[in-house]
C-alpha positions in Angstrom: -61.8 -93.5 -168.5 -60.7 -91.0 -165.8 -57.4 -90.4 -167.7 -59.5 -89.5 -170.7 -61.6 -87.2 -168.6 -58.4 -85.5 -167.4 -57.3 -85.1 -170.9 -60.7 -83.7 -171.9 -60.6 -81.0 -169.3 -57.0 -80.0 -170.0 -57.7 -79.9 -173.8 -60.9 -77.9 -173.1 -58.9 -75.3 -171.1 -56.0 -75.1 -173.5 -57.8 -73.3 -176.4 -59.4 -70.9 -173.9 -56.0 -70.0 -172.5 -54.5 -69.8 -176.0 -57.3 -67.5 -177.1 -56.9 -65.2 -174.1 -53.1 -65.1 -174.6 -53.3 -64.3 -178.3 -56.0 -61.7 -177.8 -53.8 -59.8 -175.3 -50.8 -60.2 -177.5 -52.8 -58.8 -180.5 -53.9 -55.8 -178.4 -50.4 -55.2 -177.1 -48.7 -55.6 -180.5 -51.0 -54.4 -183.4 -48.1 -54.5 -185.8 -47.9 -58.1 -187.3 -44.1 -58.2 -187.4 -43.7 -57.2 -183.8 -46.4 -59.6 -182.7 -44.8 -62.4 -184.6 -41.4 -61.7 -183.1 -43.0 -61.6 -179.6 -44.8 -64.9 -180.1 -41.7 -66.7 -181.4 -39.6 -65.4 -178.5 -42.3 -66.3 -176.0 -42.7 -69.9 -177.3 -39.0 -70.4 -177.3 -38.8 -69.2 -173.7 -41.8 -71.4 -172.8 -40.1 -74.4 -174.4 -36.9 -73.7 -172.3 -39.0 -73.4 -169.2 -40.8 -76.6 -169.9 -37.5 -78.5 -170.4 -36.1 -76.9 -167.2 -39.1 -78.0 -165.2 -38.9 -81.5 -166.7 -35.3 -81.9 -165.7 -35.4 -80.3 -162.3 -38.8 -80.0 -160.8 -40.6 -83.1 -162.2 -38.4 -85.7 -160.5 -38.7 -83.9 -157.2 -42.5 -83.7 -157.4 -42.7 -87.4 -158.4 -40.4 -88.4 -155.5 -42.3 -86.4 -152.9 -45.9 -86.5 -154.1 -46.1 -89.2 -156.8 -47.9 -89.2 -160.1 -51.1 -87.9 -158.8 -49.3 -85.0 -157.1 -47.7 -84.2 -160.4 -51.1 -84.1 -162.1 -52.4 -81.6 -159.5 -49.8 -79.0 -160.3 -51.1 -77.8 -163.7 -54.8 -77.3 -162.8 -53.8 -75.5 -159.6 -51.3 -73.2 -161.3 -53.7 -72.6 -164.1 -56.6 -71.8 -161.8 -54.5 -69.3 -159.9 -53.1 -67.8 -163.1 -56.6 -67.5 -164.5 -57.9 -65.6 -161.5 -54.8 -63.4 -161.5 -55.3 -62.7 -165.2 -59.0 -61.7 -164.5 -58.0 -59.4 -161.7 -55.0 -57.9 -163.6 -55.4 -58.2 -167.4 -51.9 -57.6 -168.7 -49.6 -59.3 -171.1 -47.3 -60.5 -168.3 -50.3 -62.2 -166.6 -51.5 -63.7 -169.9 -47.9 -65.0 -170.5 -47.7 -66.5 -167.0 -51.1 -68.2 -167.5 -50.0 -69.6 -170.8 -46.8 -71.0 -169.3 -48.9 -72.4 -166.5 -51.0 -74.2 -169.0 -48.7 -75.4 -171.8 -45.3 -75.2 -170.0 -46.6 -77.5 -167.3 -48.6 -79.7 -169.8 -45.4 -80.5 -171.7 -43.4 -81.2 -168.5 -44.8 -82.3 -165.2 -48.3 -83.2 -166.4 -47.2 -85.3 -169.4 -44.6 -87.3 -167.3 -47.2 -87.8 -164.5 -49.8 -89.0 -166.9 -47.4 -91.6 -168.4 -46.7 -92.9 -164.9 -50.4 -93.7 -164.4 -50.2 -96.4 -167.1 -47.4 -98.4 -165.4 -49.6 -100.6 -163.1 -52.3 -101.0 -165.8 -52.5 -104.1 -168.0 -50.3 -103.5 -171.1 -53.1 -104.4 -173.6 -55.5 -102.0 -171.9 -52.8 -99.4 -171.8 -52.1 -99.8 -175.5 -55.8 -99.5 -176.4 -56.4 -96.5 -174.2 -53.3 -94.7 -175.3 -54.1 -95.3 -178.9 -57.6 -93.8 -178.5 -56.3 -90.9 -176.4 -53.3 -90.0 -178.6 -55.0 -90.4 -182.0 -58.6 -89.3 -181.3 -59.0 -87.9 -177.9 -56.6 -85.0 -178.1 -58.1 -83.7 -181.3 -61.7 -84.2 -180.3 -61.3 -82.5 -177.0 -59.3 -79.6 -178.5 -62.1 -79.1 -181.1 -64.6 -79.1 -178.3 -62.6 -76.5 -176.5 -62.5 -74.2 -179.5 -66.3 -74.6 -179.9 -66.7 -73.7 -176.2 -64.8 -70.5 -176.8 -67.1 -69.5 -179.6 -70.2 -70.4 -177.6 -69.1 -68.6 -174.4 -67.8 -65.6 -176.3 -71.1 -65.3 -178.2 -73.2 -65.4 -175.1 -71.2 -64.0 -172.2 -67.7 -62.6 -172.8 -68.3 -60.2 -175.7 -64.7 -60.5 -176.9 -63.0 -59.6 -173.6 -60.4 -62.2 -173.0 -60.4 -61.6 -169.3 -64.1 -62.6 -169.1 -63.2 -66.2 -170.2 -61.1 -66.6 -167.0 -64.2 -67.8 -165.1 -64.5 -70.6 -167.6 -60.9 -71.7 -167.2 -61.2 -71.6 -163.4 -64.4 -73.7 -163.6 -62.7 -76.2 -165.9 -59.8 -76.4 -163.5 -62.2 -77.1 -160.6 -63.7 -80.0 -162.6 -60.2 -81.1 -163.4 -59.2 -81.2 -159.7 -62.4 -83.1 -158.8 -61.6 -85.6 -161.4 -58.1 -86.0 -160.0 -59.6 -86.8 -156.6 -61.6 -89.7 -158.2 -58.5 -90.8 -160.2 -56.4 -90.8 -157.0 -58.9 -93.2 -155.4 -59.0 -95.5 -158.4 -55.2 -95.4 -158.8 -54.7 -96.4 -155.1 -57.0 -99.4 -155.8 -55.0 -100.4 -158.9 -51.7 -100.1 -157.0 -53.2 -102.2 -154.1 -54.1 -105.0 -156.6 -50.8 -104.9 -158.4 
C-alpha cells in the first residue's frame, strides 16, 4: 500500500512538472518547429542523463544508502528544483526540474522501487505489481492532470511558476510516506 502511495505522489507531481516545463518551452520558443527541435533534443539529453545515472550513481546510492535512500533522491531533488524554479523562472530551471523528475524516475527511483519487492512474498508482489503497472500509473497520472486543471483554475492563473508550491507540497507528502515505508521495510527485512 505504501509503494502505491509513493507511486501516486510521484505520478501526481509528474504532470505538474511536465506542464510547467512545456509552458516555459512554449513561451521561450513560440515557433512550433524550433519548439519541437528543442523538446526532442531535451528528451534525448534527459534519456542519456538517466542512463548515465543508472549506470554510475544508482549502484553507489544503493550500496551506501539502500533502496530507501535511493527513493529519497527524487523527491528531494524535485522539491529543491521546484523551489529554485519558483524563485528563478527560466528555461534552464524548468529543464533542471524536469530532469530531476523524469530523469531520476527512470533511473534511481525505478531501480530502488524494484528492490523493495525482493523481501515480499512473490504472490503478493505479483498482485501488487500487476495493479500498480496496469492501473495505478494511469489512474494517478490522470489525477495529476486533473489537479493541474483544478489548481490552475483557482490559484495559478496560468503562471507555471505558481504551481511550484504544489510540487513542493507533493514532495513533502512523498518524503513523509517514505519515512513510513522505511519503518515498514525494516520490519519486513527483520522478519525475512
